[in-house]
C-alpha positions in Angstrom: -22.0 11.2 -43.0 -19.1 9.4 -44.7 -19.2 7.8 -48.2 -16.9 5.4 -49.9 -17.1 2.7 -52.6 -19.5 0.0 -51.4 -18.0 -3.5 -51.2 -19.8 -6.1 -53.3 -17.8 -9.2 -52.5 -18.5 -11.5 -49.5 -16.0 -12.7 -46.9 -15.0 -15.9 -48.6 -14.2 -14.2 -51.9 -12.1 -11.5 -50.1 -10.1 -14.2 -48.4 -9.7 -16.3 -51.6 -8.5 -13.3 -53.5 -5.7 -12.9 -50.9 -4.9 -16.6 -51.1 -4.2 -16.2 -54.8 -1.8 -13.2 -54.0 0.1 -14.6 -51.0 -0.4 -18.4 -50.8 2.8 -19.1 -48.9 2.4 -16.2 -46.3 1.4 -17.1 -42.8 -2.3 -16.6 -42.3 -2.8 -17.6 -38.6 -0.7 -18.8 -35.7 -1.2 -20.3 -32.3 2.0 -20.6 -30.3 4.2 -23.0 -32.3 1.5 -23.9 -34.8 0.7 -22.0 -38.0 -1.2 -22.2 -41.2 -0.3 -20.5 -44.5 -3.0 -18.9 -46.6 -2.9 -21.9 -49.0 -3.2 -24.4 -46.1 -6.0 -22.5 -44.4 -7.9 -22.2 -47.7 -7.4 -25.9 -48.6 -8.7 -27.1 -45.3 -11.6 -24.7 -45.2 -12.5 -25.8 -48.7 -12.6 -29.4 -47.7 -14.8 -28.6 -44.8 -17.0 -26.5 -47.0 -17.5 -29.2 -49.5 -18.4 -31.6 -46.7 -20.9 -29.1 -45.2 -22.4 -28.4 -48.6 -23.2 -32.1 -49.0 -25.0 -31.9 -45.7 -27.3 -29.1 -46.9 -25.4 -26.0 -45.8 -26.0 -23.1 -48.1 -27.3 -19.5 -48.2 -29.5 -18.6 -45.1 -28.7 -21.9 -43.4 -27.5 -21.3 -39.9 -24.6 -23.5 -38.5 -23.7 -23.5 -34.8 -20.0 -23.5 -34.1 -18.9 -24.6 -30.6 -15.1 -25.1 -30.6 -12.1 -24.6 -28.4 -9.9 -21.6 -29.4 -7.6 -23.1 -32.0 -6.5 -22.8 -35.7 -9.3 -25.4 -36.4 -11.8 -22.8 -35.1 -10.7 -20.5 -37.9 -11.0 -23.4 -40.4 -14.5 -24.0 -39.1 -15.6 -20.3 -39.5 -14.3 -20.1 -43.0 -15.6 -23.5 -43.9 -19.1 -22.5 -42.9 -18.9 -19.2 -44.8 -17.4 -20.9 -47.9 -20.3 -23.4 -48.0 -22.6 -20.4 -48.1 -23.9 -20.7 -44.6 -24.0 -18.3 -41.6 -22.3 -19.1 -38.4 -23.8 -18.9 -34.9 -20.9 -18.7 -32.4 -21.3 -20.7 -29.2 -18.7 -20.5 -26.4 -17.9 -24.0 -24.9 -17.6 -22.2 -21.5 -21.2 -21.1 -21.5 -23.7 -22.9 -19.3 -25.4 -25.8 -21.1 -28.8 -24.2 -20.7 -27.7 -21.1 -22.6 -26.1 -23.2 -25.4 -29.3 -25.1 -25.7 -31.4 -21.9 -26.0 -29.1 -20.4 -28.7 -29.2 -23.6 -30.7 -33.0 -23.8 -30.5 -33.7 -20.2 -31.0 -31.5 -19.9 -34.0 -32.9 -23.1 -35.6 -29.3 -24.1 -36.5 -29.5 -27.0 -39.0 -26.1 -28.3 -38.0 -23.6 -28.1 -35.2 -19.8 -27.9 -35.9 -17.9 -28.9 -32.8 -15.3 -31.2 -31.3 -15.9 -34.6 -29.7 -15.1 -33.6 -26.1 -17.4 -30.6 -26.3 -20.2 -32.5 -28.1 -20.8 -34.6 -25.0 -21.7 -31.4 -23.1 -24.5 -30.5 -25.5 -27.1 -33.2 -25.1 -29.9 -31.2 -26.8 -28.3 -30.5 -30.2 -29.4 -30.5 -33.9 -29.8 -33.8 -35.7 -26.7 -33.1 -37.8 -23.4 -32.8 -35.9 -19.9 -32.6 -37.5 -16.9 -33.1 -35.2 -14.0 -31.4 -36.8 -11.5 -33.6 -34.9 -12.9 -37.1 -35.2 -14.6 -36.5 -38.6 -11.5 -35.0 -40.2 -10.3 -38.3 -41.8 -13.6 -38.3 -43.8 -13.5 -34.5 -44.4 -9.9 -34.6 -45.6 -11.1 -36.7 -48.6 -13.1 -33.8 -50.0 -12.1 -31.5 -52.8 -9.4 -28.9 -52.0 -10.6 -26.4 -54.6 -12.7 -23.3 -54.0 -16.4 -23.8 -54.2 -18.6 -22.2 -56.8 -20.0 -19.3 -54.8 -23.8 -19.3 -54.2 -23.8 -16.6 -51.5 -24.9 -13.1 -52.2 -24.0 -9.9 -50.3 -27.5 -9.7 -48.8 -27.2 -13.3 -47.4 -26.5 -13.8 -43.7 -22.9 -14.1 -42.6 -23.4 -14.7 -38.9 -25.8 -14.3 -35.9 -24.3 -13.1 -32.6 -26.3 -13.4 -29.5 -26.3 -10.4 -27.0 -27.9 -10.0 -23.6 -31.7 -9.4 -23.6 -33.7 -7.3 -21.1 -36.6 -9.9 -21.1 -34.4 -12.6 -19.7 -33.4 -14.3 -23.0 -30.5 -13.4 -25.3 -31.3 -12.1 -28.7 -29.6 -12.9 -32.0 -28.2 -10.0 -34.1 -28.3 -11.0 -37.8 -25.5 -9.6 -39.9 -25.4 -9.9 -43.7 -22.2 -10.3 -45.8 -22.5 -6.8 -47.3 -22.3 -5.3 -43.8 -19.3 -7.3 -42.8 -17.6 -6.5 -46.2 -18.2 -2.8 -45.6 -16.4 -3.0 -42.2 -13.5 -4.9 -43.8 -13.2 -2.3 -46.6 -13.1 0.6 -44.1 -10.5 -1.2 -41.9 -8.2 -1.8 -44.9 -8.4 1.9 -45.8 -7.6 3.1 -42.2 -5.0 0.5 -41.0 -1.7 0.0 -42.9 -0.4 -3.4 -44.1 2.3 -3.1 -41.4 -0.3 -2.6 -38.7 -2.3 -5.6 -39.9 0.8 -7.8 -40.4 0.2 -9.2 -36.8 -3.3 -8.7 -35.3 -3.9 -10.2 -31.9 -7.1 -12.3 -31.9 -8.0 -12.7 -28.3 -11.7 -12.0 -28.3 -14.3 -14.8 -28.1 -16.1 -15.4 -31.5 -19.3 -14.8 -29.5 -18.4 -11.1 -29.5 -18.1 -9.0 -32.7 -14.7 -7.6 -31.9 -13.6 -11.0 -33.3 -14.9 -10.1 -36.7 -12.3 -7.4 -37.0 -9.5 -9.5 -35.4 -10.0 -12.5 -37.7 -11.4 -11.3 -41.1 -9.7 -7.9 -41.5 -6.1 -9.4 -41.6 -7.3 -12.4 -43.6 -8.7 -10.2 -46.3 -5.6 -8.2 -46.9 -2.6 -10.5 -46.4 -2.1 -9.9 -42.7 -1.5 -12.5 -39.9 -3.9 -13.5 -37.1 -2.0 -14.2 -33.9 -4.4 -16.3 -31.9 -4.5 -16.2 -28.1 -6.9 -17.4 -25.4 -7.0 -14.0 -23.8 -5.5 -10.6 -24.2 -3.8 -10.9 -20.7 -2.0 -14.0 -22.1 -0.1 -11.7 -24.4 2.8 -11.4 -22.0 3.5 -15.2 -22.1 2.7 -15.7 -25.8 5.6 -17.2 -27.6 4.8 -15.1 -30.7 4.2 -11.8 -28.8 6.9 -10.1 -30.8 4.9 -10.6 -33.9 1.9 -8.6 -32.7 1.5 -5.2 -34.3 -2.1 -4.4 -33.4 -4.1 -5.1 -30.3 -7.9 -4.9 -30.4 -9.5 -5.0 -26.9 -11.5 -3.2 -24.3 -10.2 -0.4 -22.0 -10.5 -2.4 -18.8 -8.4 -5.2 -20.2 -5.9 -2.6 -21.4 -5.6 -1.2 -17.9 -4.7 -4.6 -16.6 -2.3 -5.3 -19.5 -0.4 -2.1 -18.7 -0.3 -3.0 -15.0 1.3 -6.4 -15.9 3.7 -4.7 -18.3 2.4 -6.9 -21.0 2.5 -4.7 -24.1 5.4 -5.9 -26.4 7.6 -3.2 -28.1 6.4 -4.6 -31.4 2.9 -3.2 -30.9 2.3 -0.1 -33.0 -1.5 0.4 -32.6 -4.0 -0.2 -29.9 -7.7 -0.3 -30.8 -10.0 0.2 -27.8 -13.8 -0.3 -27.9 -16.7 -1.6 -25.8 -16.4 0.8 -23.0 -15.7 4.6 -22.6 -12.1 5.4 -23.1 -10.8 7.9 -20.5 -8.1 10.4 -21.5 -6.0 9.2 -18.6 -5.7 5.7 -20.0 -4.8 7.1 -23.4 -2.0 9.1 -21.8 -0.8 6.0 -19.9 -0.5 4.0 -23.0 1.6 6.6 -24.8 3.8 7.0 -21.7 4.4 3.4 -20.8 4.6 1.7 -24.3 6.1 2.1 -27.7 2.6 2.4 -29.2 2.3 5.1 -32.0 -1.5 5.2 -32.3 -4.4 4.8 -29.9 -7.8 4.4 -31.6 -11.1 4.9 -29.9 -13.8 2.8 -31.7 -17.5 2.8 -30.9 -20.2 0.6 -32.2 -23.0 -1.8 -31.3 -23.3 -5.4 -32.7 -26.4 -4.1 -34.5 -24.1 -1.9 -36.7 -21.5 -4.5 -37.5 -18.8 -4.0 -34.8 -17.8 -0.4 -35.3 -19.7 2.8 -36.3 -17.4 5.7 -35.3 -13.6 6.1 -35.1 -11.1 8.5 -33.5 -7.3 8.6 -33.2 -6.8 9.7 -29.6 -3.7 11.9 -28.9 -2.0 12.5 -25.6 -3.8 15.0 -23.3 -6.8 15.2 -25.7 -10.5 15.4 -25.0 -12.4 12.2 -24.9 -14.3 11.6 -28.1 -15.6 8.6 -30.1 -14.9 10.6 -33.2 -16.8 10.6 -36.5 -18.6 7.9 -38.6 -16.6 5.3 -40.4 -17.1 4.8 -44.2 -20.7 4.5 -45.4 -22.1 5.2 -41.9 -24.4 8.0 -40.8 -24.8 9.3 -37.3 -27.6 11.4 -36.0 -28.1 12.9 -32.5 -31.8 13.3 -32.0 -34.3 14.4 -29.4 -37.5 12.6 -28.4 -39.2 13.9 -31.5 -36.4 12.6 -33.8 -35.2 16.1 -34.5 -31.5 16.9 -34.6 -30.1 18.5 -31.5 -27.7 21.5 -31.7 -23.9 21.3 -31.0 -23.3 20.7 -27.3 -26.8 19.5 -26.5 -27.2 15.9 -25.5 -29.2 13.7 -27.8 -29.7 10.0 -28.4 -27.3 8.5 -31.0 -29.0 6.9 -34.1 -27.1 5.0 -36.7 -27.7 4.3 -40.4 -25.7 3.0 -43.4 -24.0 -0.1 -44.8 -23.4 -1.7 -41.4 -26.9 -2.0 -40.2 -28.0 -5.5 -39.2 -30.9 -7.2 -40.9 -32.5 -7.2 -37.4 -32.9 -9.5 -34.5 -33.4 -13.2 -35.5 -37.0 -14.3 -35.2 -37.9 -11.2 -33.2 -39.9 -8.9 -35.6 -41.5 -6.8 -32.8 -38.1 -6.2 -31.2 -36.6 -5.4 -34.6 -39.3 -2.9 -35.3 -38.7 -1.1 -32.0 -35.0 -0.8 -32.4 -34.7 -0.3 -36.1 -37.0 2.7 -36.9 -37.8 4.4 -40.2 -35.2 7.0 -41.2 -37.0 10.4 -41.3 -34.2 12.0 -43.4 -33.5 9.5 -46.2 -35.1 6.2 -47.3 -34.1 3.3 -45.0 -33.8 2.6 -41.3 -32.1 4.1 -38.2 -30.9 2.0 -35.3 -31.8 3.4 -32.0 -28.6 2.8 -29.9 -29.9 4.0 -26.5 -26.6 5.9 -26.1 -26.6 9.6 -25.1 -24.0 11.7 -26.9 -23.4 15.3 -27.9 -21.5 17.1 -30.7 -18.3 18.9 -29.7 -17.4 22.2 -31.3 -15.1 20.5 -33.9 -17.8 18.1 -35.0 -16.6 15.0 -33.2 -19.0 13.1 -30.9 -18.7 12.8 -27.2 -20.2 9.7 -25.5 -22.2 10.6 -22.3 -23.7 7.3 -21.2 -26.9 5.2 -21.5 -30.5 6.3 -21.5 -31.7 2.9 -20.3 -30.4 0.2 -17.9 -27.9 -1.5 -20.2 -24.5 -1.7 -18.7 -21.0 -2.6 -19.8 -18.8 -4.8 -17.6 -15.2 -5.3 -18.9 -16.6 -4.7 -22.4 -19.4 -7.2 -22.1 -22.8 -5.7 -23.0 -25.3 -6.8 -20.3 -29.0 -6.1 -19.7 -29.6 -6.4 -15.9 -33.1 -7.4 -16.7 -31.9 -10.7 -18.0 -30.2 -11.6 -14.7 -33.2 -10.4 -12.7 -35.6 -12.6 -14.8 -33.4 -15.6 -14.1 -33.2 -14.9 -10.4 -37.0 -14.5 -10.1 -37.4 -18.0 -11.4 -35.8 -19.3 -8.1 -38.5 -20.5 -5.7 -37.0 -18.6 -2.8 -36.9 -15.2 -4.6 -39.8 -12.8 -4.4 -38.1 -9.8 -6.1 -34.6 -8.7 -7.1 -32.7 -5.8 -8.6 -29.4 -5.9 -10.4 -27.1 -2.9 -10.9 -23.5 -2.3 -11.8 -21.2 -1.0 -9.1 -17.4 -0.4 -9.3 -17.1 -2.7 -12.4 -19.1 -5.5 -10.9 -22.7 -6.7 -11.1 -24.5 -6.7 -7.8 -27.8 -8.4 -7.2 -30.2 -7.4 -4.3 -32.6 -10.1 -3.4 -35.9 -10.1 -1.5 -36.7 -13.7 -0.3 -40.2 -15.1 -0.4 -39.9 -15.7 3.3 -37.3 -15.2 6.0 -34.7 -17.8 5.2 -34.6 -20.6 7.8 -31.1 -21.2 9.3 -27.9 -19.7 7.9 -28.7 -17.0 5.3 -25.4 -17.8 3.6 -27.0 -21.0 2.5 -29.5 -19.1 0.4 -26.8 -16.9 -1.1 -24.7 -20.0 -2.1 -27.8 -21.6 -3.6 -28.6 -18.5 -5.7 -25.0 -18.3 -6.9 -25.1 -21.9 -8.0 -28.5 -21.3 -9.7 -27.2 -18.3 -11.7 -23.8 -20.0 -12.6 -25.7 -22.9 -14.2 -27.7 -20.5 -16.4 -25.6 -17.5 -17.3 -22.1 -16.9 -18.6 -19.4 -16.2 -16.1 -19.2 -12.5 -17.1 -22.9 -12.1 -16.1 -22.6 -13.9 -12.7 -23.4 -11.3 -10.0 -22.0 -10.9 -6.5 -25.2 -11.5 -4.5 
């Protein structure tokens, strides 16, 4: 258990307070483009006033489907300033998946760009294109809006893979996001946060750290399309902190793509082997390697450890205002060294799964120790002798591929809908997803034709990172 002062402000107020302190400092960059805190605030305010007139306010969900740009950051802040909650949508996702997330979330409005809008035929009645509608938006008031959002209002809904074949939306409130930001500002120095690489899709919650932590404390967001583009980034020398997954870090080291300016590397989303930690210290100028663990259901990060060279692998201890329990099947604590399932509680817990009360009740169970709830992670861990936690693996079928959290059942459910498939099984092997398929009947002619057909079928319905090698 770790306790600290609980944050009472919401993301927009934390950002606005920093704008007042450092209006002329650079808030975000993308190659040769940049926005100061004052410029970013002014543009986000104009968008927020525009969205407010269209009915956006507390508990109103707004889909955001935009290319990776400074305008995307304006869009996220504009939605939050208007009081709404954003639902991130990746333009690269299959159209069918975008349609599902928009419909399942009940988004009242879609914020997008004209070229992307044409891909989304089945969209909400209200659509705002930040590029073509900007002449109208730019006429709005540039001042901060009177806040109507409370800490217990929704900030965002991020969709994760679902074992039943459909993604599920994790609903996070402002108070939980503010707790994450408060912890991060207490752990990472202003120098470390003076240049944070933002290379993660906003559809994944690592982006919450990358964007809103620096913007809440006077730091700078260095936007990039992908962490592997860091080597060719014109502003690479401005990056002080990298926040990514271990598998991407392996490739970055292989490419020699870690600038000398980088002081800190945060690694999350996958187990972090001691050998990789040693390589980072040996091959770069990095001073601190941090191992961060946490599911989307507990607002990005739940535990934290500074990993030293030649040290034992550990995910560390709970972050501020987070409680960790290792329990057996009867929800009783296990002794030191004995494996148990990790349960989480505290300020970071999500409201639940959007529009899924039964699934929420299964995953978020009553806390037998204190009033409240526990999130059942499905992760197997054990206490080390020094009180740190060691991650051992999953107790279910969920897998991680390059940091992406995937339920094989979702892919299996999709494949079974193909008329030629009687049954299927999907597993992770050597960092890839592999699908085994039993056809309805012996394929006529070249069997390769069926495989190509199945690949096309999956590609049209699932994101690229979930496309299996069949």
